[in-house]
PDB file of N, H, CA, C and O in Angstrom:
ATOM      1  N   MET A   1      36.351 -41.559  55.060  1.00  0.00           N
ATOM      2  CA  MET A   1      35.565 -40.819  54.101  1.00  0.00           C
ATOM      3  C   MET A   1      35.793 -41.413  52.717  1.00  0.00           C
ATOM      4  O   MET A   1      36.922 -41.731  52.342  1.00  0.00           O
ATOM      5  N   THR A   2      34.720 -41.556  51.974  1.00  0.00           N
ATOM      6  H   THR A   2      33.803 -41.297  52.278  1.00  0.00           H
ATOM      7  CA  THR A   2      34.831 -42.091  50.623  1.00  0.00           C
ATOM      8  C   THR A   2      35.050 -40.964  49.618  1.00  0.00           C
ATOM      9  O   THR A   2      34.862 -39.788  49.929  1.00  0.00           O
ATOM     10  N   ARG A   3      35.443 -41.342  48.430  1.00  0.00           N
ATOM     11  H   ARG A   3      35.596 -42.297  48.177  1.00  0.00           H
ATOM     12  CA  ARG A   3      35.630 -40.359  47.355  1.00  0.00           C
ATOM     13  C   ARG A   3      34.314 -39.641  47.061  1.00  0.00           C
ATOM     14  O   ARG A   3      34.296 -38.429  46.849  1.00  0.00           O
ATOM     15  N   ARG A   4      33.217 -40.396  47.049  1.00  0.00           N
ATOM     16  H   ARG A   4      33.232 -41.381  47.221  1.00  0.00           H
ATOM     17  CA  ARG A   4      31.901 -39.808  46.770  1.00  0.00           C
ATOM     18  C   ARG A   4      31.529 -38.759  47.814  1.00  0.00           C
ATOM     19  O   ARG A   4      31.032 -37.687  47.468  1.00  0.00           O
ATOM     20  N   GLU A   5      31.768 -39.063  49.091  1.00  0.00           N
ATOM     21  H   GLU A   5      32.171 -39.934  49.372  1.00  0.00           H
ATOM     22  CA  GLU A   5      31.458 -38.109  50.160  1.00  0.00           C
ATOM     23  C   GLU A   5      32.294 -36.836  50.010  1.00  0.00           C
ATOM     24  O   GLU A   5      31.796 -35.725  50.192  1.00  0.00           O
ATOM     25  N   PHE A   6      33.572 -37.019  49.675  1.00  0.00           N
ATOM     26  H   PHE A   6      33.977 -37.921  49.528  1.00  0.00           H
ATOM     27  CA  PHE A   6      34.443 -35.858  49.493  1.00  0.00           C
ATOM     28  C   PHE A   6      33.969 -35.002  48.322  1.00  0.00           C
ATOM     29  O   PHE A   6      33.887 -33.779  48.438  1.00  0.00           O
ATOM     30  N   LEU A   7      33.657 -35.641  47.201  1.00  0.00           N
ATOM     31  H   LEU A   7      33.723 -36.634  47.108  1.00  0.00           H
ATOM     32  CA  LEU A   7      33.215 -34.887  46.026  1.00  0.00           C
ATOM     33  C   LEU A   7      31.871 -34.214  46.259  1.00  0.00           C
ATOM     34  O   LEU A   7      31.632 -33.123  45.740  1.00  0.00           O
ATOM     35  N   ASN A   8      30.988 -34.843  47.029  1.00  0.00           N
ATOM     36  H   ASN A   8      31.182 -35.729  47.450  1.00  0.00           H
ATOM     37  CA  ASN A   8      29.722 -34.190  47.387  1.00  0.00           C
ATOM     38  C   ASN A   8      29.983 -32.914  48.180  1.00  0.00           C
ATOM     39  O   ASN A   8      29.307 -31.904  47.982  1.00  0.00           O
ATOM     40  N   LYS A   9      30.966 -32.965  49.080  1.00  0.00           N
ATOM     41  H   LYS A   9      31.514 -33.786  49.240  1.00  0.00           H
ATOM     42  CA  LYS A   9      31.333 -31.779  49.856  1.00  0.00           C
ATOM     43  C   LYS A   9      31.889 -30.693  48.936  1.00  0.00           C
ATOM     44  O   LYS A   9      31.571 -29.516  49.101  1.00  0.00           O
ATOM     45  N   VAL A  10      32.719 -31.086  47.968  1.00  0.00           N
ATOM     46  H   VAL A  10      32.978 -32.043  47.834  1.00  0.00           H
ATOM     47  CA  VAL A  10      33.280 -30.126  47.011  1.00  0.00           C
ATOM     48  C   VAL A  10      32.157 -29.456  46.222  1.00  0.00           C
ATOM     49  O   VAL A  10      32.171 -28.239  46.039  1.00  0.00           O
ATOM     50  N   ILE A  11      31.190 -30.238  45.757  1.00  0.00           N
ATOM     51  H   ILE A  11      31.178 -31.226  45.906  1.00  0.00           H
ATOM     52  CA  ILE A  11      30.059 -29.685  44.999  1.00  0.00           C
ATOM     53  C   ILE A  11      29.239 -28.738  45.865  1.00  0.00           C
ATOM     54  O   ILE A  11      28.812 -27.678  45.407  1.00  0.00           O
ATOM     55  N   GLU A  12      29.021 -29.123  47.115  1.00  0.00           N
ATOM     56  H   GLU A  12      29.367 -29.984  47.488  1.00  0.00           H
ATOM     57  CA  GLU A  12      28.282 -28.267  48.050  1.00  0.00           C
ATOM     58  C   GLU A  12      28.979 -26.907  48.202  1.00  0.00           C
ATOM     59  O   GLU A  12      28.331 -25.862  48.151  1.00  0.00           O
ATOM     60  N   ILE A  13      30.292 -26.932  48.386  1.00  0.00           N
ATOM     61  H   ILE A  13      30.818 -27.782  48.427  1.00  0.00           H
ATOM     62  CA  ILE A  13      31.063 -25.699  48.547  1.00  0.00           C
ATOM     63  C   ILE A  13      31.071 -24.898  47.247  1.00  0.00           C
ATOM     64  O   ILE A  13      30.971 -23.671  47.271  1.00  0.00           O
ATOM     65  N   TYR A  14      31.189 -25.584  46.123  1.00  0.00           N
ATOM     66  H   TYR A  14      31.270 -26.580  46.103  1.00  0.00           H
ATOM     67  CA  TYR A  14      31.204 -24.932  44.807  1.00  0.00           C
ATOM     68  C   TYR A  14      29.967 -24.068  44.610  1.00  0.00           C
ATOM     69  O   TYR A  14      30.068 -22.922  44.172  1.00  0.00           O
ATOM     70  N   PHE A  15      28.802 -24.614  44.934  1.00  0.00           N
ATOM     71  H   PHE A  15      28.719 -25.545  45.290  1.00  0.00           H
ATOM     72  CA  PHE A  15      27.566 -23.855  44.762  1.00  0.00           C
ATOM     73  C   PHE A  15      27.325 -22.869  45.903  1.00  0.00           C
ATOM     74  O   PHE A  15      26.806 -21.775  45.679  1.00  0.00           O
ATOM     75  N   ARG A  16      27.698 -23.248  47.119  1.00  0.00           N
ATOM     76  H   ARG A  16      28.119 -24.136  47.301  1.00  0.00           H
ATOM     77  CA  ARG A  16      27.494 -22.377  48.275  1.00  0.00           C
ATOM     78  C   ARG A  16      28.301 -21.092  48.149  1.00  0.00           C
ATOM     79  O   ARG A  16      27.786 -19.997  48.379  1.00  0.00           O
ATOM     80  N   ASP A  17      29.575 -21.236  47.782  1.00  0.00           N
ATOM     81  H   ASP A  17      29.994 -22.124  47.596  1.00  0.00           H
ATOM     82  CA  ASP A  17      30.483 -20.086  47.733  1.00  0.00           C
ATOM     83  C   ASP A  17      30.594 -19.464  46.343  1.00  0.00           C
ATOM     84  O   ASP A  17      31.242 -18.431  46.171  1.00  0.00           O
ATOM     85  N   ASN A  18      29.956 -20.097  45.347  1.00  0.00           N
ATOM     86  H   ASN A  18      29.430 -20.936  45.487  1.00  0.00           H
ATOM     87  CA  ASN A  18      30.012 -19.607  43.962  1.00  0.00           C
ATOM     88  C   ASN A  18      31.461 -19.376  43.526  1.00  0.00           C
ATOM     89  O   ASN A  18      31.819 -18.293  43.062  1.00  0.00           O
ATOM     90  N   CYS A  19      32.291 -20.421  43.685  1.00  0.00           N
ATOM     91  H   CYS A  19      32.000 -21.300  44.061  1.00  0.00           H
ATOM     92  CA  CYS A  19      33.715 -20.322  43.372  1.00  0.00           C
ATOM     93  C   CYS A  19      34.084 -21.337  42.290  1.00  0.00           C
ATOM     94  O   CYS A  19      33.238 -22.104  41.831  1.00  0.00           O
ATOM     95  N   ASN A  20      35.357 -21.331  41.890  1.00  0.00           N
ATOM     96  H   ASN A  20      36.044 -20.708  42.263  1.00  0.00           H
ATOM     97  CA  ASN A  20      35.785 -22.321  40.900  1.00  0.00           C
ATOM     98  C   ASN A  20      36.097 -23.649  41.597  1.00  0.00           C
ATOM     99  O   ASN A  20      36.138 -23.723  42.825  1.00  0.00           O
ATOM    100  N   VAL A  21      36.314 -24.685  40.801  1.00  0.00           N
ATOM    101  H   VAL A  21      36.281 -24.626  39.803  1.00  0.00           H
ATOM    102  CA  VAL A  21      36.497 -26.028  41.348  1.00  0.00           C
ATOM    103  C   VAL A  21      37.760 -26.127  42.201  1.00  0.00           C
ATOM    104  O   VAL A  21      37.742 -26.752  43.261  1.00  0.00           O
ATOM    105  N   ASP A  22      38.852 -25.517  41.749  1.00  0.00           N
ATOM    106  H   ASP A  22      38.867 -25.010  40.888  1.00  0.00           H
ATOM    107  CA  ASP A  22      40.099 -25.574  42.519  1.00  0.00           C
ATOM    108  C   ASP A  22      39.920 -24.987  43.918  1.00  0.00           C
ATOM    109  O   ASP A  22      40.397 -25.552  44.902  1.00  0.00           O
ATOM    110  N   THR A  23      39.237 -23.861  43.996  1.00  0.00           N
ATOM    111  H   THR A  23      38.850 -23.402  43.196  1.00  0.00           H
ATOM    112  CA  THR A  23      38.974 -23.230  45.287  1.00  0.00           C
ATOM    113  C   THR A  23      38.067 -24.110  46.136  1.00  0.00           C
ATOM    114  O   THR A  23      38.274 -24.230  47.343  1.00  0.00           O
ATOM    115  N   ALA A  24      37.071 -24.723  45.520  1.00  0.00           N
ATOM    116  H   ALA A  24      36.903 -24.626  44.539  1.00  0.00           H
ATOM    117  CA  ALA A  24      36.151 -25.602  46.250  1.00  0.00           C
ATOM    118  C   ALA A  24      36.888 -26.804  46.833  1.00  0.00           C
ATOM    119  O   ALA A  24      36.613 -27.213  47.961  1.00  0.00           O
ATOM    120  N   ILE A  25      37.820 -27.370  46.073  1.00  0.00           N
ATOM    121  H   ILE A  25      38.043 -27.038  45.156  1.00  0.00           H
ATOM    122  CA  ILE A  25      38.600 -28.510  46.567  1.00  0.00           C
ATOM    123  C   ILE A  25      39.457 -28.084  47.755  1.00  0.00           C
ATOM    124  O   ILE A  25      39.482 -28.770  48.777  1.00  0.00           O
ATOM    125  N   GLN A  26      40.156 -26.962  47.629  1.00  0.00           N
ATOM    126  H   GLN A  26      40.135 -26.405  46.799  1.00  0.00           H
ATOM    127  CA  GLN A  26      41.006 -26.480  48.721  1.00  0.00           C
ATOM    128  C   GLN A  26      40.186 -26.150  49.966  1.00  0.00           C
ATOM    129  O   GLN A  26      40.616 -26.426  51.086  1.00  0.00           O
ATOM    130  N   THR A  27      39.009 -25.562  49.773  1.00  0.00           N
ATOM    131  H   THR A  27      38.660 -25.338  48.863  1.00  0.00           H
ATOM    132  CA  THR A  27      38.132 -25.236  50.902  1.00  0.00           C
ATOM    133  C   THR A  27      37.637 -26.509  51.570  1.00  0.00           C
ATOM    134  O   THR A  27      37.580 -26.581  52.797  1.00  0.00           O
ATOM    135  N   ALA A  28      37.278 -27.515  50.777  1.00  0.00           N
ATOM    136  H   ALA A  28      37.324 -27.456  49.779  1.00  0.00           H
ATOM    137  CA  ALA A  28      36.809 -28.793  51.331  1.00  0.00           C
ATOM    138  C   ALA A  28      37.908 -29.450  52.153  1.00  0.00           C
ATOM    139  O   ALA A  28      37.647 -29.972  53.236  1.00  0.00           O
ATOM    140  N   ILE A  29      39.130 -29.426  51.644  1.00  0.00           N
ATOM    141  H   ILE A  29      39.342 -29.001  50.764  1.00  0.00           H
ATOM    142  CA  ILE A  29      40.257 -30.008  52.376  1.00  0.00           C
ATOM    143  C   ILE A  29      40.423 -29.311  53.722  1.00  0.00           C
ATOM    144  O   ILE A  29      40.645 -29.967  54.740  1.00  0.00           O
ATOM    145  N   LYS A  30      40.314 -27.980  53.729  1.00  0.00           N
ATOM    146  H   LYS A  30      40.134 -27.448  52.902  1.00  0.00           H
ATOM    147  CA  LYS A  30      40.447 -27.222  54.979  1.00  0.00           C
ATOM    148  C   LYS A  30      39.286 -27.499  55.925  1.00  0.00           C
ATOM    149  O   LYS A  30      39.496 -27.738  57.115  1.00  0.00           O
ATOM    150  N   GLU A  31      38.046 -27.467  55.397  1.00  0.00           N
ATOM    151  H   GLU A  31      37.876 -27.272  54.431  1.00  0.00           H
ATOM    152  CA  GLU A  31      36.870 -27.669  56.250  1.00  0.00           C
ATOM    153  C   GLU A  31      36.828 -29.072  56.841  1.00  0.00           C
ATOM    154  O   GLU A  31      36.375 -29.255  57.971  1.00  0.00           O
ATOM    155  N   LEU A  32      37.295 -30.062  56.089  1.00  0.00           N
ATOM    156  H   LEU A  32      37.663 -29.913  55.171  1.00  0.00           H
ATOM    157  CA  LEU A  32      37.290 -31.443  56.568  1.00  0.00           C
ATOM    158  C   LEU A  32      38.557 -31.783  57.338  1.00  0.00           C
ATOM    159  O   LEU A  32      38.705 -32.893  57.850  1.00  0.00           O
ATOM    160  N   ASN A  33      39.475 -30.811  57.417  1.00  0.00           N
ATOM    161  H   ASN A  33      39.354 -29.909  57.002  1.00  0.00           H
ATOM    162  CA  ASN A  33      40.727 -30.987  58.156  1.00  0.00           C
ATOM    163  C   ASN A  33      41.518 -32.198  57.648  1.00  0.00           C
ATOM    164  O   ASN A  33      41.975 -33.026  58.435  1.00  0.00           O
ATOM    165  N   LEU A  34      41.672 -32.286  56.322  1.00  0.00           N
ATOM    166  H   LEU A  34      41.301 -31.612  55.682  1.00  0.00           H
ATOM    167  CA  LEU A  34      42.392 -33.394  55.711  1.00  0.00           C
ATOM    168  C   LEU A  34      43.840 -32.999  55.449  1.00  0.00           C
ATOM    169  O   LEU A  34      44.135 -31.854  55.106  1.00  0.00           O
ATOM    170  N   SER A  35      44.727 -33.956  55.615  1.00  0.00           N
ATOM    171  H   SER A  35      44.487 -34.886  55.894  1.00  0.00           H
ATOM    172  CA  SER A  35      46.123 -33.730  55.238  1.00  0.00           C
ATOM    173  C   SER A  35      46.251 -33.996  53.738  1.00  0.00           C
ATOM    174  O   SER A  35      45.342 -34.542  53.113  1.00  0.00           O
ATOM    175  N   LYS A  36      47.379 -33.605  53.178  1.00  0.00           N
ATOM    176  H   LYS A  36      48.117 -33.162  53.685  1.00  0.00           H
ATOM    177  CA  LYS A  36      47.617 -33.857  51.753  1.00  0.00           C
ATOM    178  C   LYS A  36      47.578 -35.360  51.475  1.00  0.00           C
ATOM    179  O   LYS A  36      47.044 -35.794  50.455  1.00  0.00           O
ATOM    180  N   ASP A  37      48.146 -36.150  52.386  1.00  0.00           N
ATOM    181  H   ASP A  37      48.581 -35.798  53.215  1.00  0.00           H
ATOM    182  CA  ASP A  37      48.152 -37.603  52.220  1.00  0.00           C
ATOM    183  C   ASP A  37      46.736 -38.167  52.281  1.00  0.00           C
ATOM    184  O   ASP A  37      46.397 -39.071  51.517  1.00  0.00           O
ATOM    185  N   ASP A  38      45.897 -37.635  53.193  1.00  0.00           N
ATOM    186  H   ASP A  38      46.173 -36.901  53.814  1.00  0.00           H
ATOM    187  CA  ASP A  38      44.502 -38.079  53.275  1.00  0.00           C
ATOM    188  C   ASP A  38      43.777 -37.807  51.965  1.00  0.00           C
ATOM    189  O   ASP A  38      43.035 -38.655  51.468  1.00  0.00           O
ATOM    190  N   TYR A  39      43.996 -36.613  51.406  1.00  0.00           N
ATOM    191  H   TYR A  39      44.598 -35.924  51.809  1.00  0.00           H
ATOM    192  CA  TYR A  39      43.356 -36.228  50.144  1.00  0.00           C
ATOM    193  C   TYR A  39      43.774 -37.176  49.019  1.00  0.00           C
ATOM    194  O   TYR A  39      42.931 -37.646  48.255  1.00  0.00           O
ATOM    195  N   ILE A  40      45.063 -37.454  48.919  1.00  0.00           N
ATOM    196  H   ILE A  40      45.748 -37.073  49.540  1.00  0.00           H
ATOM    197  CA  ILE A  40      45.567 -38.352  47.874  1.00  0.00           C
ATOM    198  C   ILE A  40      44.975 -39.746  48.045  1.00  0.00           C
ATOM    199  O   ILE A  40      44.586 -40.389  47.070  1.00  0.00           O
ATOM    200  N   LYS A  41      44.910 -40.205  49.282  1.00  0.00           N
ATOM    201  H   LYS A  41      45.225 -39.683  50.074  1.00  0.00           H
ATOM    202  CA  LYS A  41      44.375 -41.538  49.546  1.00  0.00           C
ATOM    203  C   LYS A  41      42.893 -41.619  49.179  1.00  0.00           C
ATOM    204  O   LYS A  41      42.457 -42.616  48.603  1.00  0.00           O
ATOM    205  N   ILE A  42      42.118 -40.592  49.501  1.00  0.00           N
ATOM    206  H   ILE A  42      42.472 -39.782  49.969  1.00  0.00           H
ATOM    207  CA  ILE A  42      40.690 -40.569  49.172  1.00  0.00           C
ATOM    208  C   ILE A  42      40.492 -40.554  47.660  1.00  0.00           C
ATOM    209  O   ILE A  42      39.692 -41.326  47.131  1.00  0.00           O
ATOM    210  N   MET A  43      41.208 -39.689  46.969  1.00  0.00           N
ATOM    211  H   MET A  43      41.858 -39.062  47.399  1.00  0.00           H
ATOM    212  CA  MET A  43      40.978 -39.496  45.535  1.00  0.00           C
ATOM    213  C   MET A  43      41.597 -40.585  44.664  1.00  0.00           C
ATOM    214  O   MET A  43      41.019 -40.958  43.643  1.00  0.00           O
ATOM    215  N   TYR A  44      42.749 -41.094  45.046  1.00  0.00           N
ATOM    216  H   TYR A  44      43.219 -40.791  45.875  1.00  0.00           H
ATOM    217  CA  TYR A  44      43.475 -42.001  44.163  1.00  0.00           C
ATOM    218  C   TYR A  44      43.735 -43.379  44.753  1.00  0.00           C
ATOM    219  O   TYR A  44      44.209 -44.270  44.047  1.00  0.00           O
ATOM    220  N   GLY A  45      43.433 -43.571  46.035  1.00  0.00           N
ATOM    221  H   GLY A  45      43.048 -42.847  46.607  1.00  0.00           H
ATOM    222  CA  GLY A  45      43.668 -44.867  46.655  1.00  0.00           C
ATOM    223  C   GLY A  45      45.142 -45.171  46.841  1.00  0.00           C
ATOM    224  O   GLY A  45      45.525 -46.334  46.970  1.00  0.00           O
ATOM    225  N   ILE A  46      45.977 -44.130  46.856  1.00  0.00           N
ATOM    226  H   ILE A  46      45.666 -43.185  46.751  1.00  0.00           H
ATOM    227  CA  ILE A  46      47.416 -44.308  47.029  1.00  0.00           C
ATOM    228  C   ILE A  46      47.852 -43.532  48.265  1.00  0.00           C
ATOM    229  O   ILE A  46      47.224 -42.547  48.650  1.00  0.00           O
ATOM    230  N   SER A  47      48.911 -43.980  48.864  1.00  0.00           N
ATOM    231  H   SER A  47      49.422 -44.781  48.551  1.00  0.00           H
ATOM    232  CA  SER A  47      49.428 -43.287  50.034  1.00  0.00           C
ATOM    233  C   SER A  47      50.902 -42.983  49.830  1.00  0.00           C
ATOM    234  O   SER A  47      51.656 -43.831  49.352  1.00  0.00           O
ATOM    235  N   ASN A  48      51.314 -41.775  50.192  1.00  0.00           N
ATOM    236  H   ASN A  48      50.702 -41.086  50.581  1.00  0.00           H
ATOM    237  CA  ASN A  48      52.734 -41.429  50.129  1.00  0.00           C
ATOM    238  C   ASN A  48      53.525 -42.184  51.187  1.00  0.00           C
ATOM    239  O   ASN A  48      54.739 -42.346  51.063  1.00  0.00           O
ATOM    240  N   LYS A  49      52.839 -42.644  52.227  1.00  0.00           N
ATOM    241  H   LYS A  49      51.853 -42.512  52.328  1.00  0.00           H
ATOM    242  CA  LYS A  49      53.522 -43.303  53.338  1.00  0.00           C
ATOM    243  C   LYS A  49      54.078 -44.666  52.937  1.00  0.00           C
ATOM    244  O   LYS A  49      55.038 -45.140  53.544  1.00  0.00           O
ATOM    245  N   ASN A  50      53.482 -45.311  51.910  1.00  0.00           N
ATOM    246  H   ASN A  50      52.702 -44.926  51.416  1.00  0.00           H
ATOM    247  CA  ASN A  50      53.988 -46.626  51.508  1.00  0.00           C
ATOM    248  C   ASN A  50      54.709 -46.546  50.163  1.00  0.00           C
ATOM    249  O   ASN A  50      54.744 -47.519  49.411  1.00  0.00           O
ATOM    250  N   GLY A  51      55.271 -45.407  49.874  1.00  0.00           N
ATOM    251  H   GLY A  51      55.243 -44.616  50.485  1.00  0.00           H
ATOM    252  CA  GLY A  51      56.062 -45.243  48.660  1.00  0.00           C
ATOM    253  C   GLY A  51      55.235 -45.081  47.406  1.00  0.00           C
ATOM    254  O   GLY A  51      55.741 -45.295  46.304  1.00  0.00           O
ATOM    255  N   GLY A  52      53.970 -44.707  47.545  1.00  0.00           N
ATOM    256  H   GLY A  52      53.560 -44.533  48.440  1.00  0.00           H
ATOM    257  CA  GLY A  52      53.128 -44.471  46.385  1.00  0.00           C
ATOM    258  C   GLY A  52      52.521 -45.719  45.782  1.00  0.00           C
ATOM    259  O   GLY A  52      51.948 -45.666  44.694  1.00  0.00           O
ATOM    260  N   LYS A  53      52.640 -46.857  46.483  1.00  0.00           N
ATOM    261  H   LYS A  53      53.105 -46.899  47.367  1.00  0.00           H
ATOM    262  CA  LYS A  53      52.056 -48.094  45.969  1.00  0.00           C
ATOM    263  C   LYS A  53      50.540 -48.042  46.101  1.00  0.00           C
ATOM    264  O   LYS A  53      50.005 -47.460  47.045  1.00  0.00           O
ATOM    265  N   ILE A  54      49.867 -48.649  45.156  1.00  0.00           N
ATOM    266  H   ILE A  54      50.302 -49.122  44.389  1.00  0.00           H
ATOM    267  CA  ILE A  54      48.404 -48.683  45.194  1.00  0.00           C
ATOM    268  C   ILE A  54      47.971 -49.631  46.299  1.00  0.00           C
ATOM    269  O   ILE A  54      48.458 -50.758  46.398  1.00  0.00           O
ATOM    270  N   ASN A  55      47.043 -49.154  47.133  1.00  0.00           N
ATOM    271  H   ASN A  55      46.648 -48.239  47.052  1.00  0.00           H
ATOM    272  CA  ASN A  55      46.540 -49.978  48.232  1.00  0.00           C
ATOM    273  C   ASN A  55      45.672 -51.100  47.684  1.00  0.00           C
ATOM    274  O   ASN A  55      44.977 -50.942  46.680  1.00  0.00           O
ATOM    275  N   GLY A  56      45.731 -52.255  48.378  1.00  0.00           N
ATOM    276  H   GLY A  56      46.296 -52.384  49.193  1.00  0.00           H
ATOM    277  CA  GLY A  56      44.827 -53.336  48.008  1.00  0.00           C
ATOM    278  C   GLY A  56      45.490 -54.571  47.583  1.00  0.00           C
ATOM    279  O   GLY A  56      44.819 -55.548  47.248  1.00  0.00           O
TER     280      GLY A  56
END
């Protein structure tokens, strides 16, 4: 999943549920069944598994 796809899902939830952004992000993470590491990797391109080094 790309960052754009994730953020599109967050925006969809934001308007669908009429909630704040923090709630929309948490709901998107739950609905997409993402781990915390998956979320960090999607948003920042970093992984906790490799000591926080930037991928690439």
